[in-house]
C-alpha positions, 0 to 999 in steps of 0.5 A, a space after each residue: 500499500 502506498 503512503 499519501 504525502 500531504 500537499 498542504 501543511 497542517 495548520 497550527 490549532 493554537 487558540 487565537 488570542 482575543 483582542 477587543 475591538 475599539 469602538 468609535 468613542 475609544 478610538 476618538 479618546 486615543 486620537 484626541 489624547 495625542 493632541 496635548 490639550 492642557 486647559 479646559 473650560 465650559 460655556 453655559 449661557 445663563 439667563 440674566 436675572 428677571 425683574 421680580 415685579 413681573 410674573 411671567 413664565 418663559 421657556 428659555 431657549 439657550 441652545 448653542 448652534 453648530 455654526 455659532 460654536 464654530 465661530 467662537 472656536 475659530 475666534 479662539 484659535 486665531 489667538 497666536 498662543 493657542 495651537 489647537 482646540 476641540 469643542 463638544 456640545 452636550 445637550 442638557 434637555 430639549 431647550 438647553 445645552 452647553 459647550 465643553 472646550 479644551 485647547 493647547 496653549 503655552 501660557 495660562 489664559 484668564 477668563 477675560 482673555 478668552 472671552 475677548 478672544 471668543 467675543 463673548 461675555 466673560 460671565 458665560 465662561 466657567 472656571 478655566 482648569 488645567 487638564 491633569 489627565 488628558 485621557 480622563 478629560 477627553 473621555 468625559 467630554 466624549 461621553 455623549 458623542 453620537 447622541 441626539 444634540 451632540 456635536 464636536 469638532 477640532 480647530 487648528 
C-alpha cells in the first residue's frame, strides 16, 4: 500500500488570542489624547436675572448652534498662543445645552482673555482648569458623542 503525502501543511490549532475591538468613542479618545490639550473650560449661557415685579413664565431657549460654536472656536484659535482646540456640545434638555472645550496653549489664559478672543461675555465662561489627565478629560467630554443634540469638532 502506498503512503499519501500531504500537499498542504497542517494548520497550527493554537487558540487565537482575543483582542477587543475599539469602538468609535475609544478610538476618538486615543486620537484626541495625543493632541496634548492642557486647559479646559465650559460655556453655559444663563439667564440674566428677571425683574421680580413681573410674573411671567418663559421657556428659555439657550441652545448653542453648531455654526455659532464654530465661529466661537475659530475666534479662539486665531489667538497666537493657542495651537489647537476641540469643542463638544452636550445637550442638557430639549431647550438647553452647553459647550465643553479644551485647548493647547503654552501660557495660562484668564477668563477675560478667552472671552475677548471668543467675543462673548466673561460671565458665560466657567472656571478655566488645567487638564491633569488628558485621557480622563477627553473621555468625559466624549461621553455623549453620537447622541441626539451632540456635536464636536477640532480647530487648528
